[in-house]
C-alpha positions in Angstrom: 65.3 89.6 165.9 68.9 89.5 167.0 68.5 86.9 169.2 66.1 85.1 167.5 68.4 84.2 164.6 71.4 84.1 167.9 69.2 80.8 169.2 68.2 79.8 165.2 71.9 79.7 165.1 72.8 77.8 168.1 69.7 74.8 167.1 71.4 74.3 164.0 74.8 74.1 165.0 74.0 71.4 167.4 72.0 70.2 164.5 75.2 69.6 162.3 77.0 68.4 165.5 75.0 66.0 166.3 74.9 64.6 161.5 78.6 64.6 162.0 78.6 62.3 164.9 76.5 60.2 164.2 78.5 59.1 159.9 80.9 56.8 161.4 77.2 55.0 162.9 75.2 55.4 159.2 78.6 53.6 157.5 80.2 51.8 160.1 81.1 47.7 158.6 78.5 45.4 159.6 80.9 43.4 161.7 80.9 46.9 163.5 76.9 46.7 163.8 77.1 43.0 164.5 78.8 43.9 167.7 76.7 42.4 170.8 75.6 44.9 173.3 77.1 44.4 176.8 74.1 44.0 178.7 74.0 40.5 176.4 77.3 39.8 177.8 76.3 40.0 181.1 73.1 38.1 180.7 75.1 34.8 180.1 77.4 35.8 182.6 75.0 36.0 184.9 73.2 32.6 184.2 76.7 30.7 183.9 76.9 32.4 187.2 73.9 30.7 188.5 74.2 27.9 187.2 77.2 27.0 189.3 75.9 28.3 192.4 72.8 25.9 192.2 75.4 22.8 191.1 78.4 23.7 193.2 75.2 22.8 196.8 74.1 20.3 195.6 77.0 18.6 194.9 78.4 19.5 198.2 74.8 18.3 199.5 75.5 14.9 198.1 79.2 14.8 198.9 78.3 15.2 203.1 75.6 12.8 202.0 78.9 9.8 201.6 81.5 11.7 203.8 83.2 13.7 201.8 84.9 16.7 201.7 85.3 18.2 198.0 86.3 21.7 196.4 82.5 21.9 194.6 83.0 25.1 193.7 85.3 24.5 191.2 83.7 21.4 189.8 84.4 21.3 186.3 80.7 20.7 183.8 80.3 19.1 180.0 77.1 18.9 178.8 77.4 18.6 174.8 73.7 18.7 174.6 70.1 18.1 176.2 70.5 16.6 179.4 74.0 15.0 179.2 75.9 16.0 181.1 78.9 15.9 184.3 79.9 18.0 186.7 83.0 16.6 188.6 84.1 18.3 191.9 87.7 17.7 193.1 88.8 16.2 196.5 89.7 19.3 198.9 93.2 20.1 200.1 94.7 17.4 197.3 97.3 19.1 196.5 98.7 18.0 200.0 98.1 14.3 198.8 101.7 12.5 198.3 102.8 10.3 196.1 102.0 7.5 198.8 98.8 8.8 199.9 97.8 8.2 196.7 98.6 4.9 196.3 97.1 3.4 198.9 93.5 4.3 197.9 92.2 7.5 198.5 89.0 8.9 197.0 90.2 12.3 194.7 86.5 12.9 193.2 82.9 13.6 193.3 81.2 12.8 190.3 77.9 12.9 187.9 77.1 11.2 184.9 74.1 11.5 183.5 75.0 9.5 179.9 73.3 7.8 177.3 72.0 3.9 177.5 74.8 1.2 176.7 77.7 3.7 178.1 80.2 2.1 180.4 78.8 3.9 183.2 75.3 4.3 184.0 73.7 7.6 185.6 74.5 8.4 189.2 76.5 10.1 191.1 79.7 7.9 192.3 83.2 8.6 194.3 86.2 8.1 192.1 89.5 6.8 193.6 92.6 6.2 193.0 95.2 3.2 193.8 98.2 1.5 193.1 98.4 -2.3 192.1 101.9 -2.8 192.8 102.1 -6.6 191.6 101.1 -5.0 188.2 102.7 -1.9 188.7 99.8 0.5 187.5 97.5 2.8 188.8 94.0 2.7 188.6 90.4 3.9 189.2 87.3 2.8 190.3 84.1 4.1 190.5 81.6 3.6 193.8 78.5 4.9 193.4 76.1 5.4 196.4 75.8 2.9 198.4 79.8 2.0 197.9 79.9 -0.8 195.1 82.4 -0.9 193.0 80.4 -0.7 189.5 83.9 0.5 187.4 87.4 0.1 187.7 90.2 1.1 184.9 94.0 1.9 184.8 94.5 5.8 185.0 97.9 7.6 183.9 99.4 8.7 186.9 102.3 11.5 187.0 104.3 13.1 189.3 106.9 16.3 189.1 106.6 20.3 189.1 103.9 21.1 186.9 103.2 24.8 185.8 99.4 24.3 188.2 99.1 27.3 190.5 95.0 26.4 191.5 93.6 22.2 192.1 92.1 22.1 188.3 89.4 19.2 187.6 89.6 18.0 184.0 86.7 16.6 182.7 87.0 16.4 178.4 84.7 14.3 175.5 86.8 13.2 172.0 87.5 11.3 169.2 89.9 9.1 169.2 90.5 6.0 166.9 86.8 5.8 165.6 85.6 6.2 169.1 83.9 8.2 171.4 85.5 9.0 174.8 84.8 10.1 178.4 88.1 11.0 179.5 88.5 12.7 183.5 91.1 13.7 186.1 93.0 16.1 187.7 96.0 18.1 188.1 97.6 19.4 190.8 101.4 21.2 191.3 102.9 18.1 191.9 100.8 15.2 190.6 98.3 14.6 187.3 96.3 11.4 186.8 93.9 10.8 184.2 91.6 7.9 182.8 88.2 7.2 180.2 85.8 5.6 179.5 83.8 4.7 176.4 80.6 6.8 175.0 77.8 5.8 173.5 76.0 8.1 171.3 71.4 8.7 172.4 69.6 10.0 174.9 70.4 10.4 177.7 68.8 8.1 180.6 67.9 10.5 183.3 69.3 9.6 187.1 66.4 9.8 188.8 67.7 10.5 193.1 66.6 13.7 194.1 70.0 15.5 193.8 70.9 14.5 190.3 67.1 15.7 189.1 68.1 18.9 190.7 71.4 19.0 188.5 69.3 19.2 185.8 66.8 21.2 186.5 69.7 23.4 186.5 71.2 22.7 183.6 68.0 22.7 181.9 67.4 26.4 182.7 70.5 27.3 182.2 70.2 26.0 178.8 66.7 28.1 178.4 68.3 31.0 179.1 71.9 30.9 177.0 70.8 29.4 174.1 68.8 31.6 173.2 71.4 34.7 173.3 73.8 32.7 172.3 72.1 31.5 168.3 70.4 34.9 167.8 74.4 36.2 168.1 75.3 35.4 164.5 73.6 36.4 161.7 74.1 32.3 160.6 72.2 29.6 161.5 73.4 27.5 164.0 73.3 23.2 164.3 70.5 23.0 166.9 73.6 21.1 169.3 74.8 23.6 171.8 77.9 22.7 174.1 78.5 24.0 177.5 82.1 24.2 178.7 82.2 26.0 182.2 85.1 25.6 185.3 85.8 28.7 187.8 88.5 29.6 185.2 86.2 30.0 182.2 83.4 29.3 179.9 82.5 28.1 176.7 79.7 27.7 174.7 80.5 25.8 170.9 78.3 25.3 167.7 78.8 24.1 164.1 77.7 26.6 161.8 74.6 24.5 160.2 76.4 25.9 156.5 80.1 26.6 157.6 81.0 30.3 155.6 83.8 29.9 153.1 86.0 33.0 152.5 87.2 35.0 149.8 90.6 33.0 150.4 88.4 29.5 150.5 89.0 29.5 154.7 86.3 28.0 156.2 84.2 29.7 159.3 83.6 25.9 160.8 81.9 27.4 164.7 80.8 30.0 166.6 81.4 30.3 170.2 81.0 32.0 173.8 84.1 32.3 175.5 85.5 33.9 178.4 88.8 33.4 180.4 91.5 34.2 182.1 93.5 35.4 178.5 90.1 35.5 176.5 88.4 38.2 177.0 84.2 37.4 177.9 82.5 37.8 173.9 81.7 36.0 170.4 84.3 34.4 168.8 85.0 31.7 165.7 86.7 28.8 164.6 88.1 29.0 161.2 89.7 26.3 159.4 92.9 26.8 156.0 93.7 24.0 154.0 97.2 25.2 152.5 98.7 22.1 150.7 96.8 20.1 151.9 97.8 20.6 155.3 94.8 22.1 158.0 95.7 25.2 160.7 92.6 26.6 162.4 92.2 30.5 163.7 90.3 32.0 166.8 89.2 35.0 165.1 87.2 37.5 166.8 83.7 39.1 165.6 85.4 41.9 163.5 87.4 38.9 161.1 90.3 39.8 163.1 92.7 36.6 163.9 93.0 36.5 167.6 95.6 33.6 168.0 96.2 30.3 166.1 95.2 27.3 168.1 97.0 23.6 168.4 94.8 21.4 165.6 95.3 17.7 165.2 93.0 15.8 162.3 92.5 11.8 162.7 91.7 11.6 159.2 89.1 8.6 157.3 87.3 8.7 160.7 84.5 5.5 160.9 83.0 6.1 163.4 79.9 7.5 165.3 79.3 11.9 164.8 77.9 13.3 168.3 78.3 17.2 166.4 80.9 19.1 168.8 82.6 17.4 171.4 85.1 18.9 173.6 86.3 19.6 177.5 88.8 21.4 179.8 91.6 20.8 180.9 94.6 22.3 182.4 94.5 25.6 181.0 92.7 24.4 177.8 89.8 24.5 176.0 89.1 21.2 173.8 87.3 20.7 171.1 86.3 18.1 168.2 84.4 17.3 165.6 83.8 16.1 163.0 83.8 17.4 159.1 83.7 15.4 154.8 87.4 16.3 153.7 86.2 14.9 150.3 83.0 13.1 149.0 82.7 9.8 151.5 86.2 10.6 153.7 85.7 12.5 157.0 88.3 13.1 159.6 88.2 14.0 163.0 89.6 17.8 164.2 90.9 18.1 167.5 91.1 22.5 168.8 93.2 23.4 171.6 92.7 26.6 173.0 95.2 27.4 175.3 94.8 29.8 178.5 
């Protein structure tokens, strides 16, 4: 009997200990319960890595056919929706070029655009060249197609001098500017940076039909099929059907607007849901919160526990009269750029531009 009592006591003690350790899980806040299991984050990261590997191979194949050497693994990629995509890879050893090299004409980027009809550039692969027009004292970007025909020429901004950059960076973003939607693209190295832009039309992309173009579009479709269900199920709030995808070798973001922005007790508004991974921001799910204090807006990056991670840079373009393409953005230098249209009063819209510094 003594042994039976002892065995019963141990069993009872185990139940007590088990119950005590379960209490925090029974009474934890919803924010803690909503935190995603690490395997979901791993699935997202794995899908992005597979996508980047596939696209880098395709870009490398295309570059070889065009007799161009590129740094294919550090390409920047932006896709605001569906098959609208644009990876850009820099020429290899771009940081070794001098100002005179650039001025005399150099192949600086390989780009693939899959864009809506009536955009200033048609879908396809392009080599981006730079040169300086001495007589006009201005820098130019020209886009040359795979048949070596110049199809687009635009004025470029060019800067020289010591820049706080460790690696060569490909830059690409879409933003709302002066009632127009623009595509900005360019590069930054330790001693030089340059960029230009063109106008973008909204609508369904006209898919490039080349073999390698189709490879990239297939990779994008597979990526969206894998990551969008994980991303949209990672919040109890309903999201827009449009998911913005941004990725470079040093950072990744998935972004979507809340279908009905959540109003908090302090009248701040949770406007966007994000998956972020970068040098300074741990991989995870976040939101962008807007505050309006005496008609002055501020924006904050918050985590799943509703803790403020940081205030983010915000500019507002009031009285927006242009198109609304949903959440758009990109990656430029060490920053993630996001831009969206928000109704600030009846029949009054504004373009909000957010920069998340990394």
